[in-house]
C-alpha angles and dihedrals in degrees: 000000000000115000109239116158091190088071093059110117100156134037116204117201133194113213117209108064093005109053089019134034089257095250117128111204126192124192124217090276093054093253113150122226132191133182123223126194113245091213090056087052092052092054092047092050092047093049089053092045090054096049105268112124120226123202135181123220113177138165095222129063122227137158087217091065091051090051095048092045091051091048090054097042097251106154101178108069121161118180134178090031120161096172106047092176094062090053093043091052090051090047092052091048091048092055097032093242133139130217087264086070094052130101113183131191126191143141111213145048095270086069094060098093092054092042091054090058105037118093094223121032129188131187133190122251089250096046117132111272093236091075100048092093090062096052133093093187132038115191121226086224134073123242112284091019105083103297093120091048092053092047095049092043090058089055094046092047092050089054095047090245099114093064089051090053092050091046091051090057093045090056094053112100 
């Protein structure tokens, strides 16, 4: 498959270890907490604002992920997923996209099937080494620390969108 970032119409993100640092913290009441990078969120929101869909497909289930996705405008959220390809296929059919339109970012071996199909694949700096061979882009940042921002920014820059975003903020008074 030829790498063409101008064909990207949807960015699929894993959560734990990609959008977060991969740590799962429970308080004394058993309530789970996660931390998300605000700069990642800015890039996600801007991609959506400029017409690129963003979806989450994750193996775990968490109310926190629903909340963060809603806050950013992510409409396609799939949690507790063992077979990411089945969901990805349904998602592509829903939006009438092909794998050529897919950018995917993950950090661990459960992401390999999706990575093998997506046209543009990113990994975090701290991703497991076994998935490097499937990536086109390796962030300088760890999951939950700006990796998603850097990945999305490369897509937006390649499509001439990033300069539009910067210009829109320059014109605000």
